[in-house]
C-alpha positions in Angstrom: 120.2 106.7 94.7 122.5 106.3 97.7 122.1 104.4 100.9 124.1 104.0 104.1 124.5 100.3 103.2 125.4 100.2 99.6 125.8 102.7 96.7 125.0 102.2 93.1 128.0 101.5 90.8 126.3 100.8 87.4 123.1 101.4 85.7 121.9 99.8 82.4 119.0 101.3 80.5 117.5 101.7 77.0 117.8 104.9 75.0 114.6 106.5 76.1 114.8 110.3 76.7 114.3 110.1 80.4 117.6 108.2 80.6 119.6 109.6 77.7 119.9 113.3 78.5 122.5 115.7 79.8 120.9 116.1 83.2 120.9 112.4 84.0 124.4 111.9 82.7 125.6 114.8 84.9 123.9 113.2 87.9 125.6 109.9 87.3 129.0 111.5 86.7 128.8 113.4 90.0 128.0 110.1 91.9 130.5 108.0 90.0 127.9 105.8 88.5 128.6 104.0 85.2 125.8 104.3 82.7 125.4 101.6 80.1 122.8 101.3 77.3 121.2 98.2 75.8 121.2 97.9 72.0 118.2 99.4 70.2 115.2 97.1 70.0 117.0 94.5 72.1 115.1 94.3 75.4 116.6 90.9 76.3 119.9 92.7 77.1 118.0 94.2 80.1 115.7 91.4 80.8 115.4 91.7 84.5 114.0 95.3 84.3 111.8 94.5 81.3 110.2 91.6 83.1 109.8 93.6 86.3 108.0 96.3 84.3 105.6 93.6 83.0 104.9 92.3 86.5 104.1 95.8 87.7 101.8 96.5 84.8 99.9 93.3 85.4 99.6 94.0 89.1 98.4 97.6 88.5 95.8 96.4 85.9 94.3 93.9 88.4 94.3 96.5 91.2 92.4 99.0 89.0 89.9 96.6 87.6 89.1 94.5 90.7 87.9 97.5 92.7 86.7 99.7 89.8 89.3 102.4 90.4 89.3 105.2 87.8 91.9 104.4 85.1 93.5 107.8 85.3 95.0 106.7 88.6 97.1 104.1 86.9 100.4 105.8 88.0 99.3 105.5 91.6 98.5 101.8 91.0 101.9 101.1 89.5 103.6 103.0 92.4 101.7 101.0 95.0 102.4 97.7 93.2 106.1 98.5 93.3 105.8 99.5 97.0 104.1 96.2 97.9 106.4 94.0 95.7 109.5 95.3 97.4 108.1 94.3 100.8 106.4 91.0 99.9 108.1 89.2 97.1 111.1 87.1 98.0 114.2 87.4 95.9 115.1 84.3 93.8 117.6 82.1 95.6 117.0 84.0 98.9 114.5 84.0 101.8 114.6 87.7 102.0 112.6 90.5 100.3 114.1 93.3 98.4 113.4 95.7 101.2 115.2 93.5 103.7 118.3 93.1 101.5 118.5 96.9 101.0 117.6 98.1 104.5 118.9 95.2 106.6 115.6 94.7 108.5 112.3 92.9 107.9 109.5 95.1 106.5 106.4 96.0 108.5 103.3 95.1 106.5 100.7 95.4 109.3 99.5 98.8 107.9 98.7 97.4 104.4 95.2 97.8 103.1 93.4 96.8 99.9 94.0 99.1 97.0 90.8 100.9 96.0 89.1 100.6 99.4 86.7 103.2 100.5 88.2 105.6 103.1 87.4 108.8 105.0 89.9 111.7 105.3 89.6 114.2 108.1 88.8 117.6 106.7 91.2 119.9 108.6 91.5 122.4 105.7 88.1 124.2 105.7 86.3 126.2 108.3 83.5 123.8 109.2 80.3 124.4 111.0 79.1 122.5 114.1 76.9 120.2 112.0 79.1 119.9 108.9 80.7 116.6 108.0 84.1 116.3 109.5 85.5 114.0 106.8 85.6 113.6 103.0 85.0 110.3 101.3 87.9 109.0 99.2 89.7 106.0 97.7 92.8 104.5 99.2 95.5 104.4 96.6 98.8 103.9 98.4 101.4 104.9 100.9 103.5 108.0 101.3 107.3 107.5 100.7 108.7 110.3 102.8 106.2 110.3 105.7 104.0 108.0 107.8 100.9 108.7 105.9 98.5 107.2 103.3 97.9 108.4 99.8 94.2 108.8 99.1 92.1 110.2 96.2 89.6 112.7 97.7 86.3 112.3 95.8 85.1 115.8 96.9 88.1 117.8 95.8 89.2 115.3 93.0 92.8 115.5 94.2 95.4 113.1 95.5 96.2 113.8 99.2 98.6 112.5 101.8 97.3 112.2 105.4 97.6 110.1 108.5 94.1 111.0 109.6 92.5 108.4 107.4 90.0 105.7 108.3 90.1 102.9 105.7 87.3 100.4 105.3 88.3 97.4 103.2 85.8 95.0 104.8 83.2 95.9 102.2 85.4 94.6 99.4 85.9 91.3 101.2 82.3 90.7 102.3 80.6 91.6 99.0 82.1 88.5 97.3 80.4 86.2 99.7 77.2 88.1 100.5 75.1 86.4 97.8 76.6 83.0 98.6 75.7 83.3 102.3 72.1 84.3 101.4 71.5 81.3 99.1 73.1 78.8 101.5 71.1 79.8 104.5 68.9 76.8 105.1 67.4 77.8 108.4 63.6 77.2 108.7 61.4 80.2 108.1 58.7 81.5 110.3 55.9 83.8 109.0 54.0 86.0 111.5 50.9 87.8 110.3 49.6 90.6 112.6 46.5 92.7 112.1 46.9 96.1 113.8 44.2 97.6 116.1 42.0 100.1 114.3 40.0 101.4 117.3 38.9 100.6 120.8 35.2 100.3 120.1 35.4 98.0 117.1 38.4 96.1 118.3 38.7 92.8 116.5 41.2 90.2 117.7 42.8 88.3 115.0 44.7 85.1 115.7 48.4 85.1 115.0 49.1 82.5 112.4 52.4 80.7 112.7 53.7 78.5 110.0 55.2 75.4 111.5 58.8 74.7 111.0 59.6 72.6 107.9 60.9 69.1 108.4 64.7 69.0 108.5 64.7 66.5 105.6 63.0 69.0 103.3 65.0 71.7 101.5 64.3 75.3 102.5 62.4 77.3 99.9 64.4 79.6 97.7 61.9 82.5 97.8 62.9 84.6 100.8 60.7 87.7 100.5 57.6 88.9 98.8 57.7 91.4 95.9 55.0 93.7 94.8 53.9 93.2 91.2 54.5 96.9 90.6 58.1 96.7 91.8 58.8 93.8 89.4 57.3 94.9 86.1 57.2 98.7 86.7 54.7 101.1 85.4 53.0 99.6 82.4 52.0 103.0 81.1 55.6 104.1 80.6 57.3 103.7 77.3 60.0 101.0 76.9 63.4 102.5 76.0 65.7 99.7 77.0 65.2 97.7 73.8 66.4 100.6 71.6 69.4 101.3 73.8 70.4 97.7 73.7 70.0 97.6 70.0 72.2 100.6 69.5 74.8 99.1 71.8 74.7 95.8 69.9 75.1 97.6 66.5 78.2 99.4 67.8 79.6 96.2 69.1 79.1 94.3 65.8 81.0 96.9 63.7 83.8 97.8 66.1 86.7 96.0 67.7 86.8 96.1 71.5 90.6 95.5 71.8 93.3 98.1 71.1 96.1 96.3 69.3 99.6 97.1 70.5 101.4 96.0 67.3 100.7 96.4 63.7 100.7 92.6 63.2 97.7 92.3 65.6 95.8 95.1 63.8 96.3 93.5 60.4 94.6 90.3 61.6 91.5 92.3 62.7 89.2 93.4 59.8 87.8 96.3 61.8 91.2 97.8 62.4 92.2 97.2 58.7 89.1 99.3 57.8 90.2 102.0 60.3 93.7 102.1 58.8 92.3 102.2 55.2 90.0 105.1 56.2 93.0 107.1 57.5 94.9 106.5 54.3 91.9 107.5 52.3 91.9 110.8 54.2 95.5 111.3 53.1 94.5 110.8 49.5 91.6 113.2 49.7 93.8 115.9 51.3 96.7 115.2 48.9 99.1 114.8 51.8 101.8 112.9 49.9 102.9 111.5 46.7 104.8 108.2 45.9 108.3 108.8 44.6 111.5 106.8 44.2 113.7 106.6 47.3 116.3 109.4 47.4 119.9 108.4 47.9 121.1 111.4 49.9 118.0 112.4 51.9 116.9 111.2 55.3 113.8 109.0 55.2 111.6 109.1 58.3 109.8 106.0 59.5 106.1 105.8 60.2 104.1 104.2 62.9 100.4 103.3 63.5 98.6 104.4 66.7 95.4 102.6 67.6 92.6 104.0 69.9 89.0 103.1 70.6 86.6 106.1 70.6 83.8 106.0 73.2 80.6 107.9 73.7 79.5 109.7 76.8 78.4 106.4 78.4 81.7 104.6 77.8 80.5 102.5 74.9 83.0 102.0 72.1 81.6 103.5 68.9 84.5 103.8 66.6 88.0 102.4 66.0 90.5 105.1 65.2 93.8 104.4 63.5 96.3 107.2 63.1 99.5 107.1 61.1 102.2 109.2 62.6 105.8 110.1 61.6 108.7 109.1 63.8 109.7 112.7 64.2 112.6 111.9 66.6 114.6 110.7 63.6 114.4 114.2 62.0 117.6 116.2 61.8 117.5 119.8 62.9 118.5 122.2 60.2 117.9 119.7 57.4 114.4 118.2 58.0 113.1 121.2 60.0 114.1 124.7 61.1 111.7 125.7 63.9 109.2 123.9 66.1 106.0 125.3 67.3 102.5 124.1 68.3 99.8 125.3 65.9 97.2 125.7 68.7 95.7 128.7 70.5 96.9 129.5 74.0 94.5 128.9 76.8 94.8 132.6 77.8 93.7 133.6 74.4 90.7 131.4 74.5 89.7 132.8 77.9 90.1 136.3 76.6 87.9 135.6 73.6 85.2 134.1 75.8 85.4 137.1 78.2 85.0 139.6 75.4 82.1 137.7 74.0 80.3 137.7 77.3 80.8 141.5 77.7 79.6 142.3 74.2 77.0 139.5 74.1 78.6 138.0 71.0 77.3 134.7 69.7 80.1 132.1 69.5 80.1 129.1 67.1 82.4 126.0 67.5 83.4 123.7 64.7 85.6 120.7 64.2 87.8 120.2 61.1 88.4 116.6 60.5 92.2 115.9 60.1 92.9 119.6 60.4 96.6 118.9 61.0 96.8 117.5 57.5 96.0 120.9 55.9 99.3 122.5 56.7 101.7 122.8 53.7 105.4 121.9 54.0 108.2 124.0 52.6 110.9 121.4 53.3 111.5 118.2 51.4 110.4 115.5 53.8 110.2 111.8 52.9 108.5 109.0 54.9 108.5 105.3 54.6 105.4 103.5 53.3 103.2 102.3 56.2 103.6 98.7 57.1 100.7 96.6 55.7 100.0 99.0 52.9 103.1 98.9 50.8 102.6 99.5 47.1 103.0 96.1 45.4 104.4 97.6 42.2 106.9 100.0 44.0 107.8 98.4 47.3 111.1 100.4 47.5 109.4 103.8 46.9 108.8 106.3 49.6 106.2 109.1 50.1 107.2 112.8 49.8 105.1 114.9 52.0 103.3 117.9 50.6 101.4 118.6 53.8 102.0 118.1 57.5 101.8 114.7 59.1 101.2 113.9 62.7 104.5 113.5 64.6 106.6 115.9 62.5 108.6 118.5 64.3 
């Protein structure tokens, strides 16, 4: 937060928990930093930061998709996008980068590589044999902040590492885009040489070498560059055809699901597939008797609700279902009034491991089951009221609220 050039005097942020907490406030007080907050749901009061976040997200998305980097490395992509932006983008009204304004010197970008490039990390951790591979294959994902090293994702250990003993190959990414174009645009004349090998000294037959004359320069070169065996093209005709059924299943999923996860409720209400998903969630509430519609209380806190939208995929990554979940905005609950204690109604990992160990020793047979909407089966002792979900407000009682009889996702 401090530098030998300048020190931060003021910070403006929203009311997210990572900014509005005792630890951060104490840190700012110790350094004499004034902390201001923007008004709730008013991002324009902190427009510079909000726009910067959007730019970083767009950069990170392109970096992940362009090189097929696993999506779970999104944080590394955002961090690298910020690292590059501080050293490349010029500040408005200035010919200097952010790094140069802060450090007082021009940044060095000679060590930059393409995000997602294939790389090789020296394996200096394991005891290797004389003929073992000396390096592990990985993916280049960024730069270390506190040392002169690269950040890489080791494909063998499935971990993020920092090392200076890295060889990065980003030429493959640059050449693949033009490989097909270079092959098709190669108009050099072709020459075919047919050679018959010798089969024996006694019956040696000399076959003439047939050369195809060069084509006239005014004629275009043929598009066919190599010969293909019929078996390689059509495959084994005796094998069953499975591709058609797989494609049919994929098409059926695509026809009855939406491929886009809406970010706002207004977007979901304009998509018939997401409307059906939301209606299915509310039907589940009715079947489980989760709530009942009552007049709005005058002296009781009413908790807001929010829709969460997710696409469910199968083991091959195909979207098979649109899942809409209604959650309560539990952060607006008041301790001592809306809830007393908080706990997670799940088994500890240690307990699960102990159960599996006992089952292995005694050769017990274990069965696993999944209860749909299991969280909705917990009864509530407190009086908890939630707003009607947007888009599904009762037309006859628009000012009514729901009183919860059972637990709802998001409650404390």
